[in-house]
Backbone bond lengths (Angstrom), bond angles and torsions (degrees), N, CA, C in turn:
res aa  C-N    CA-C-N  psi(-1)  N-CA   C-N-CA  omega(-1)  CA-C   N-CA-C  phi
1 V - - - 1.522 - - 1.465 108.16 -
2 Y 1.310 123.40 -37.73 1.479 123.62 -163.15 1.505 110.74 -161.48
3 R 1.282 123.08 126.17 1.454 127.90 177.69 1.492 112.47 -142.80
4 L 1.335 117.36 124.17 1.448 119.64 178.28 1.563 108.33 -128.48
5 T 1.251 120.31 124.77 1.449 126.23 175.35 1.462 109.30 -91.82
6 V 1.359 114.59 125.57 1.458 116.98 179.62 1.563 107.71 -76.50
7 T 1.348 120.04 137.54 1.386 125.78 -174.81 1.630 101.82 -71.18
8 R 1.421 113.48 143.65 1.353 116.76 -178.85 1.541 109.55 -68.60
9 G 1.323 111.48 142.62 1.496 122.39 -172.40 1.512 118.36 87.61
10 F 1.341 113.21 4.48 1.481 121.18 -176.36 1.524 106.85 -125.57
11 V 1.342 116.45 154.61 1.521 127.81 167.20 1.485 112.33 -114.51
12 G 1.251 117.81 127.09 1.428 118.14 175.08 1.629 110.99 -91.04
13 V 1.370 109.99 130.28 1.411 112.10 -179.73 1.613 106.87 -110.82
14 I 1.305 111.16 114.99 1.536 113.89 -178.91 1.586 108.05 -93.78
15 T 1.304 109.67 124.68 1.467 115.53 -174.80 1.542 115.06 -112.10
16 R 1.413 117.30 -12.16 1.459 117.37 172.50 1.531 105.21 -151.61
17 I 1.316 114.05 150.55 1.505 123.29 173.14 1.522 111.82 -137.15
18 G 1.228 111.43 151.38 1.521 119.32 173.98 1.498 111.02 -160.01
19 N 1.359 115.68 158.19 1.446 119.72 177.11 1.445 112.54 -153.17
20 S 1.381 121.38 155.29 1.376 123.63 161.54 1.474 115.52 -85.58
21 W 1.293 119.68 165.37 1.493 122.74 -178.69 1.465 111.43 -152.45
22 F 1.335 117.48 146.51 1.328 124.87 -178.32 1.589 110.37 -129.49
23 P 1.319 117.73 152.96 1.496 114.70 179.86 1.598 107.69 -68.09
24 D 1.313 114.78 148.62 1.444 122.34 -178.19 1.578 112.74 69.60
25 T 1.281 118.12 25.32 1.382 120.87 176.20 1.560 112.15 -137.61
26 S 1.266 119.25 157.72 1.500 124.51 176.10 1.463 114.12 -137.86
27 L 1.261 121.57 161.60 1.431 130.90 175.70 1.443 110.75 -125.36
28 Q 1.301 117.56 153.20 1.457 124.22 175.54 1.588 102.15 -130.41
29 F 1.344 113.28 139.88 1.524 122.21 178.91 1.444 108.36 -126.12
30 F 1.338 112.70 119.61 1.558 120.99 -178.60 1.472 107.90 -118.97
31 V 1.412 116.26 140.14 1.513 115.44 169.49 1.581 97.77 -133.11
32 D 1.348 113.24 132.13 1.496 121.97 -179.08 1.504 115.80 52.64
33 N 1.310 117.77 42.25 1.434 126.03 -176.93 1.547 115.24 60.17
34 K 1.313 113.52 23.17 1.579 119.85 171.23 1.528 105.26 -116.10
35 T 1.260 106.53 143.36 1.565 113.77 178.34 1.523 108.92 -80.93
36 V 1.278 115.28 119.64 1.450 120.33 176.96 1.566 110.66 -77.10
37 E 1.287 114.14 -41.08 1.540 122.88 169.37 1.507 105.69 -148.78
38 P 1.324 111.67 125.57 1.539 117.95 -171.08 1.433 115.33 -68.79
39 K 1.427 121.53 -40.86 1.433 122.88 -178.69 1.462 104.38 -143.55
40 I 1.328 117.78 109.84 1.440 123.91 176.74 1.514 109.50 -97.65
41 E 1.347 117.17 112.48 1.465 127.11 177.44 1.406 114.59 -113.91
42 R 1.440 115.71 42.74 1.426 121.29 -178.83 1.426 105.66 -170.25
43 A 1.397 117.05 162.57 1.430 121.10 169.25 1.499 107.26 -77.42
44 M 1.421 114.08 116.66 1.477 117.40 175.68 1.588 113.03 -61.66
45 A 1.287 111.55 -39.73 1.467 121.40 175.72 1.563 104.17 -167.62
46 P 1.297 116.95 147.26 1.403 117.59 176.21 1.541 113.30 -64.44
47 V 1.415 119.37 148.56 1.391 117.62 -176.71 1.587 109.17 -69.43
48 T 1.335 114.22 -14.89 1.479 115.77 177.78 1.474 114.15 -87.37
49 D 1.337 117.48 -12.41 1.434 124.63 178.31 1.627 109.79 -140.14
50 P 1.343 117.21 61.54 1.501 120.30 -167.03 1.539 113.85 -64.75
51 L 1.284 113.76 162.08 1.481 124.14 -174.10 1.559 104.27 -86.05
52 P 1.338 120.17 129.00 1.419 123.04 170.47 1.480 112.67 -62.09
53 V 1.354 121.11 134.46 1.497 120.91 170.72 1.515 108.45 -145.28
54 K 1.328 113.61 179.04 1.448 122.89 178.40 1.521 105.73 -138.24
55 I 1.342 118.48 93.29 1.391 120.90 -176.07 1.587 108.35 -132.91
56 F 1.335 116.23 132.95 1.410 115.97 -174.70 1.624 109.56 -108.69
57 A 1.245 120.25 139.30 1.496 122.98 -178.38 1.580 108.64 -123.68
58 R 1.206 114.50 132.96 1.565 119.88 174.15 1.460 112.07 -112.36
59 E 1.283 117.28 -22.27 1.448 117.09 -179.63 1.512 116.51 -119.53
60 E 1.332 120.83 -54.93 1.492 119.32 179.60 1.546 106.46 -162.65
61 I 1.361 109.15 160.76 1.518 119.43 172.93 1.477 107.08 -122.81
62 I 1.329 122.17 130.48 1.469 123.99 175.82 1.443 112.12 -134.72
63 W 1.350 113.89 142.89 1.405 121.81 176.28 1.598 104.42 -120.75
64 R 1.230 118.07 126.57 1.513 118.88 177.64 1.622 107.68 -120.87
65 A 1.371 111.39 145.48 1.436 116.34 176.89 1.448 115.16 -117.59
66 K 1.357 124.44 149.04 1.411 124.62 174.45 1.518 106.82 -130.22
67 N 1.321 111.30 132.32 1.521 117.26 -173.89 1.543 103.94 -118.27
68 D 1.491 114.11 115.83 1.360 116.36 -174.28 1.583 110.02 -105.60
69 D 1.307 116.86 18.89 1.419 119.65 174.17 1.565 111.43 -125.14
70 V 1.375 113.56 -176.05 1.401 112.20 -173.89 1.569 115.37 -101.60
71 I 1.273 114.17 9.04 1.598 126.80 171.18 1.419 110.69 -84.78
72 N 1.315 115.45 130.10 1.501 119.76 169.75 1.534 110.34 -72.24
73 H 1.277 117.22 137.16 1.489 126.76 176.58 1.479 111.25 -120.08
74 T 1.359 116.47 147.48 1.487 120.26 163.55 1.574 104.41 -107.30
75 F 1.365 110.12 119.94 1.439 114.54 -179.19 1.532 110.15 -95.41
76 D 1.334 118.05 130.87 1.408 123.21 178.52 1.529 105.22 -102.38
77 V 1.343 115.98 134.20 1.438 122.40 166.61 1.492 109.87 -132.70
78 L 1.374 114.17 149.75 1.492 119.26 -179.98 1.530 102.89 -128.69
79 T 1.272 116.74 127.25 1.404 127.06 169.53 1.463 108.06 -128.27
80 D 1.396 116.06 99.52 1.457 118.85 -177.07 1.532 110.92 -106.37
81 G 1.319 116.33 150.41 1.394 123.62 -179.56 1.430 116.13 161.82
82 F 1.381 119.58 -152.57 1.424 117.71 -173.22 1.619 110.01 -154.59
83 F 1.155 120.79 175.09 1.494 122.20 178.55 1.498 109.37 -120.21
84 L 1.308 114.90 146.53 1.372 128.48 174.70 1.500 110.09 -120.45
85 R 1.379 116.91 154.59 1.504 115.87 169.78 1.536 105.18 -72.61
86 A 1.267 113.67 143.00 1.490 119.95 -178.66 1.487 117.05 -51.10
87 D 1.291 117.52 -37.99 1.439 124.97 -175.52 1.492 108.66 -76.68
88 D 1.332 118.10 -35.50 1.503 120.27 170.32 1.586 113.27 -66.69
89 A 1.304 110.49 -39.24 1.501 114.09 177.72 1.462 110.36 -61.21
90 E 1.353 117.45 -41.33 1.537 118.46 178.06 1.444 111.91 -61.17
91 R 1.446 116.76 -43.91 1.507 116.02 -172.10 1.558 104.96 -70.40
92 I 1.277 120.90 -34.20 1.413 120.05 179.12 1.502 111.75 -68.02
93 A 1.358 119.60 -37.71 1.504 121.71 179.09 1.556 106.69 -65.89
94 D 1.324 119.16 -38.83 1.429 121.25 175.33 1.551 111.26 -56.25
95 L 1.297 118.94 -39.52 1.403 127.12 176.92 1.421 116.43 -59.21
96 V 1.360 119.53 -48.68 1.438 126.31 -173.56 1.522 114.24 -92.80
97 E 1.351 118.35 -1.62 1.438 117.87 173.51 1.414 114.58 -76.56
């Protein structure tokens, strides 16, 4: 459904997520090759009113969908946030720890 590769030297900061969902379908959400949630069988939050989160990505963000019925669906996913230079992110992390 969606893939974003984080540019080398930057950190992605995900601040809000949302997704659509249909019966007999599921989504998977991965950040840096780690499963954030293995099998999403619900709308975590509508894309029009996304869920606030704090997730950091150094490599990539992936949403995958699986359709177990015969109806075609258009899956909507929202991954909102921003990028920081990696060295700035490290300095900020040191301040908030």
